[in-house]
Every structure is written in C-alpha cells, then in structure tokens.
Phi, psi and omega in degrees: 000135183285165179295325181296315180293325177295321179294322179295318180292326182282345182289130179295141181272120180285141178293154179299155181297323182293330177289322176297318178297319177297318180297316179295320178296319178296322179295328180278328184277326187304316181296340183270352185294312183295310180297323178292324177295317177297320178296320178295317178297320177299315181294315180296318179297321178291321180291323181275353179076026179296325178232140180298143179295338176288340178264314180223098181293157180292154179304329181297318180292323177296318179296318178297319177296320179296318178296320179294322176297322179292316182294321181284343182088355180296325181296314182294321180297312182286324178294321179295320178297317180294317180295322178297316180297314184289327179291317179294312180297319180293321179298318179295310183293319181291320179297312179295323179295320179295317180293313181295318178294322179293320179296316180288330180283330185265332185239112183298318179300320178297321179294315180296331182278322188261326190297318179300316178294321179297317179296328177290317180290334180299329186289346180275122181290170183299317181295335177293332178274351188298312180299318179293319180293326177298321179293325184277317190247355183077200185252012183276199183294323179304326178301314182293319180298318183293315182292322177292320178296322178296319179296322180281331184298319188297302182294326180294317180296311182295320179293324179292317176300314180294324180297318179289331177290334184269016177298136183299120183295324181294320178292324176297319179294321178295317178298319178294324179295328178274004175081028178294140173284173180297320179296319179293321177298318181292314186286323189256346182239306188288308184297315178301323180284342183266357185298310184295311177298324179293321179292325174298320176296321177297319179296315178294323178297321178292324177298314178297321179295320179294320179294317180291331177302311181298319180296315181296318180290334175293328184273311187214100178191151175244002175200159183121169181292323175296323177296321177300320179296315179294318181297317178294324178292320180295324178272000183058035175260084185288342173293324176292321178299312181294323178297318178294321178297319178298318180294319178300314179295319181294316179295318178298318179294319180296318179294319179296320177296323177297319175297321181296316179295319179294322178295321178296321179295319179291327182274350183294126179082356179273131181295147179289000000 
C-alpha cells in the first residue's frame, strides 16, 4: 500500500453536515422539553378539572394577568424596585466578600483568626437574622440591603478563599526561582489563576442574593415582586401570585445567563 493511500485511510472521517445540524438542533431543543411538558400537564389538568382553579389557575388566566400587569405599569414598577434592592445589596456583600476572602486567602494568620467564626455565622439562615436586623435597622430599605448583602457575602467570601488556595504551585515555584517578590507573585500568578473561581463565587452570590430578595420582600415590603406575591395571596388571586413567580424565575434565569456569558468571555483564551 502506498504512502498516499495510507494517509487517506488514517485521515479522520468528518461526520455529515446533516448529522451536525441534527446534533445542534437537539442541543437547543432538549432544555425546553421539561418546561414545555410541565406546561402541557398544567394546561390539561386545569382543563380537566384535576385541580380547582382557586388553587391552581389555568395558564391562560396567568398570562392574562401578566399582560395586564405589563399594560398597567405595575410590573415595571415592582420589578425595578426589586432589581434596585438586589443590585445594591449584592454590590455591598460582594465587595466585602472579595476583600475578606482575599485577606483570608493571602494571609494565614487572618484566616486562622476569622475563618472559624465566619463558618459558624454562615450556618445561620437569612430569616434567622431578621428579628435582630429589624431591631437595628427598622423595616425600611436598609434592612433589605443588609440581609441581601449577607446572603451574597457568604458564597463570594468562600469562593475567593478557595480561589487563592488553588493557585498553581508549579507556577509559584517558577516565580520564586526567578526571584519574584510577593507582590509580583500575587499580581502575575495568583490573581490570574483566581479569576474564574472568584467569578463563579460572584455568580453564586448573586443567585443567593436574588433568592433572599424574594424572602425579604415577602416579610416586609410595600413594593417589589415579593410584595406582589404576598398581595395576591392576601386577596386570594393566585393568578397574580403565579404571574409574579413566573417573572421572578424569568428575571433570575436571564441574570444567571448573563453571568454565564460574561464568565465565558473572561475565561476565553485563559489556560486551564
């Protein structure tokens, strides 16, 4: 057998274009199968009367309520209030978490002194701090900012500590061999390798902040998406409750996808 024929046989055979198209289509359709199936079961159950409409309204009524909220402007007003709260609280908690995590990650004495107490306080949920926070901050906006910041602080701090712990030891040894100072090791070795884990902590922190936002607004608020849920429950308008829940889920998913895209951009071209 000649070298040319051997090279042809050794060349990998590319899959047909139509198979690649089918695979890409399947990747796009697959995530929608479960939510569409649940929506179909919900619609069939409401049409067949499996569950009373006073307990679980039909999707059509929820959609009509959602459209009415958009037309009246109530949706934008309450969504803007919720987004403002979560952004301010997340900015406070994430900033403090990055500083605290960096201090514990870079300085061993600080870590030994603070981390045990921090891990103990982490175990207390947001609602556990609510009575104490009410006494200190009242029922106004500072209360919501503090509780949301606490929810974001925990994952950001822990992820930052872990990110500094995962700095490549071989690169640190190479830097020390070349006479890098401590500042140069931190700026040129530790921080570049810690970007992705720290961003993952920020993403998780925003998720926790978004969840705590809804909880805080359920307890004490006069506007916001959580307030819409409480208001609909008090009036027994479960279509309003479901519409607010759908908006909360959609906004949370959109923000999480935005973090995912930003993380991919930051990680693009960075060695593993």
